C-alpha positions as CSV (number, residue, x, y, z in Angstrom):
1,S,0.0,0.0,0.0
2,I,1.0,3.6,-0.4
3,S,0.8,4.1,3.3
4,G,3.1,1.2,3.9
5,W,5.6,2.5,1.3
6,A,5.5,5.9,2.9
7,Q,6.1,4.5,6.4
8,R,9.0,2.4,5.2
9,M,10.6,5.5,3.5
10,A,10.0,7.5,6.7
11,R,11.6,4.8,8.9
12,R,14.6,4.4,6.6
13,G,15.2,8.2,6.9
14,D,14.9,8.8,3.2
15,L,12.9,11.9,3.7
16,D,14.0,15.4,4.8
17,G,11.7,17.7,6.8
18,R,10.0,19.0,3.7
19,G,9.3,15.5,2.4
20,V,7.8,14.4,5.7
21,A,5.7,17.6,5.9
22,M,4.4,17.0,2.3
23,L,3.5,13.3,3.1
24,A,1.7,14.3,6.3
25,N,-0.2,17.1,4.5
26,G,-1.0,14.9,1.5
27,F,-2.3,12.0,3.6
28,S,-4.4,14.4,5.7
29,K,-6.0,15.9,2.6
30,L,-7.0,12.4,1.5
31,R,-8.3,11.9,5.1
32,V,-6.2,8.7,5.4
33,Q,-6.7,7.5,9.0
34,D,-3.4,5.7,9.4
35,F,-2.3,6.5,12.9
36,D,0.8,4.4,12.7
37,L,2.0,6.3,9.7
38,M,1.1,9.7,11.3
39,S,2.8,8.7,14.5
40,T,6.0,7.8,12.5
41,L,5.8,11.1,10.6
42,A,5.3,13.0,13.8
43,Q,8.4,11.5,15.3
44,M,10.4,12.3,12.2
45,L,9.1,15.8,12.2
46,L,10.3,16.2,15.8
47,D,13.8,15.2,14.6
48,R,13.7,17.5,11.6
49,R,12.4,20.7,13.1
50,P,15.3,22.9,12.0
51,S,14.8,22.1,8.4
52,L,11.1,23.0,8.2
53,S,10.0,26.0,6.2
54,P,7.2,28.3,7.4
55,L,4.9,26.6,5.0
56,D,5.9,23.2,6.4
57,I,5.2,24.3,9.9
58,A,1.7,25.7,9.2
59,Q,0.8,22.7,7.0
60,I,2.0,20.2,9.6
61,Q,-0.1,21.6,12.4
62,N,-3.1,21.7,10.1
63,A,-2.5,18.2,8.7
64,F,-2.3,16.4,12.0
65,V,-5.4,18.2,13.2
66,R,-7.3,17.3,10.0
67,V,-6.9,13.6,10.7
68,A,-7.2,13.9,14.5
69,A,-3.7,12.4,14.9
70,S,-2.2,15.3,16.8
71,D,-1.2,15.6,20.4
72,Q,0.2,18.3,22.7
73,R,3.7,17.0,22.2
74,L,3.7,18.0,18.5
75,F,2.4,21.5,19.2
76,D,5.0,21.9,22.0
77,A,7.8,20.8,19.7
78,L,6.7,23.2,17.0
79,R,6.3,26.2,19.4
80,Q,9.9,27.6,18.8
81,P,10.0,26.9,15.1
82,T,6.5,28.6,14.8
83,L,7.6,31.6,16.7
84,A,10.8,31.9,14.8
85,A,9.0,31.7,11.4
86,M,6.3,34.2,12.4
87,P,7.6,37.1,10.3
88,A,7.5,34.9,7.2
89,F,3.9,33.6,7.6
90,S,1.3,34.6,5.1
91,M,-2.3,35.3,6.0
92,N,-3.1,31.7,5.0
93,H,-0.4,30.3,7.3
94,L,-1.7,32.4,10.1
95,A,-5.2,31.0,9.5
96,M,-3.9,27.4,9.4
97,I,-2.1,27.9,12.7
98,S,-5.1,29.6,14.3
99,H,-7.4,26.8,13.1
100,A,-5.1,24.0,14.2
101,H,-4.7,25.5,17.7
102,G,-8.4,26.1,18.0
103,K,-9.4,22.6,16.7
104,M,-7.0,20.9,19.2
105,A,-7.9,23.4,22.0
106,V,-4.2,24.2,22.3
107,R,-4.2,27.6,24.0
108,D,-0.5,28.4,23.6
109,E,-0.5,32.0,24.5
110,A,3.0,32.7,23.2
111,V,2.1,31.4,19.7
112,L,-1.4,33.0,19.7
113,E,0.0,36.4,20.9
114,A,2.6,36.2,18.1
115,V,-0.2,35.4,15.5
116,A,-2.2,38.3,16.8
117,A,0.9,40.6,16.6
118,R,1.5,39.5,13.1
119,L,-2.2,40.2,12.2
120,R,-1.7,43.7,13.7
121,E,1.5,44.3,11.7
122,R,-0.4,43.5,8.6
123,R,-3.2,45.8,9.7
124,D,-0.7,48.5,10.3
125,A,0.5,48.0,6.7
126,G,-3.1,48.5,5.5
127,E,-3.7,44.8,4.8
128,P,-7.0,43.4,6.3
129,I,-7.4,39.8,7.2
130,S,-8.7,38.3,4.0
131,E,-12.2,37.2,3.4
132,R,-10.9,33.7,2.9
133,N,-9.4,33.6,6.4
134,I,-11.2,36.0,8.7
135,A,-14.0,33.5,9.8
136,A,-11.5,30.7,10.6
137,I,-9.2,33.0,12.6
138,V,-12.1,34.6,14.5
139,H,-13.7,31.3,15.2
140,A,-10.4,29.8,16.5
141,F,-9.5,32.8,18.8
142,V,-13.0,33.7,20.0
143,M,-15.1,30.5,20.0
144,K,-12.5,27.7,20.4
145,L,-9.8,29.3,22.5
146,E,-11.7,32.2,24.2
147,F,-8.6,34.3,23.7
148,Q,-8.8,37.9,22.4
149,P,-5.5,39.8,22.8
150,I,-5.7,43.5,21.8
151,D,-3.7,43.0,18.6
152,F,-6.2,40.4,17.5
153,V,-9.2,42.7,18.3
154,L,-7.6,45.7,16.4
155,A,-6.9,43.5,13.4
156,V,-10.5,42.2,13.3
157,E,-11.9,45.7,13.8
158,F,-9.9,47.0,10.9
159,S,-10.6,44.0,8.6
160,L,-14.4,43.5,9.0
161,P,-15.6,46.7,7.3
162,R,-13.2,46.0,4.4
163,V,-14.2,42.4,3.8
164,I,-17.7,41.8,5.2
165,H,-19.3,42.4,1.8
166,L,-17.2,39.5,0.4
167,L,-18.2,37.0,3.0
168,D,-21.0,34.5,2.7
169,R,-23.7,34.4,5.4
170,N,-22.2,31.6,7.4
171,D,-18.8,33.4,7.5
172,V,-20.5,36.7,8.5
173,V,-22.1,34.9,11.5
174,L,-18.8,33.4,12.5
175,A,-16.9,36.6,12.1
176,V,-19.3,38.9,14.0
């Protein structure tokens, strides 16, 4: 099976951090519920943290949550790489990280404060939270994590009037 092949490759060490991240993300998008594989990939990711790109970091968190194969250990191990990569994260990355933390109920205030600060920086540059991401970010911070730092609030207050006309009804309800 493809899952078995991927697990053998992972165990042999034939994959770098990017390869492991891509496998985890790919299997999660297919909703493959292979917990042995995801556990092997999680361990490999822990060993390859320094080689992960900002995209890898965001996708990994989202991937493991998507297949309900994540645990606090993975989020703890990715805390420093996530904080270090924060200046490079796009709005999509920030939404993926927010969503993953919200879905797993991981209220890592250091990471969430950094996400909020990054959202405020983008607001200060005149860039609102996009219509594609605002509902997910607001839902994670407000509903799932019950955490609203001032930087987050300022970014949402700036963004809503600029994107609300682009949202569908469900997203409007989630965002306001």
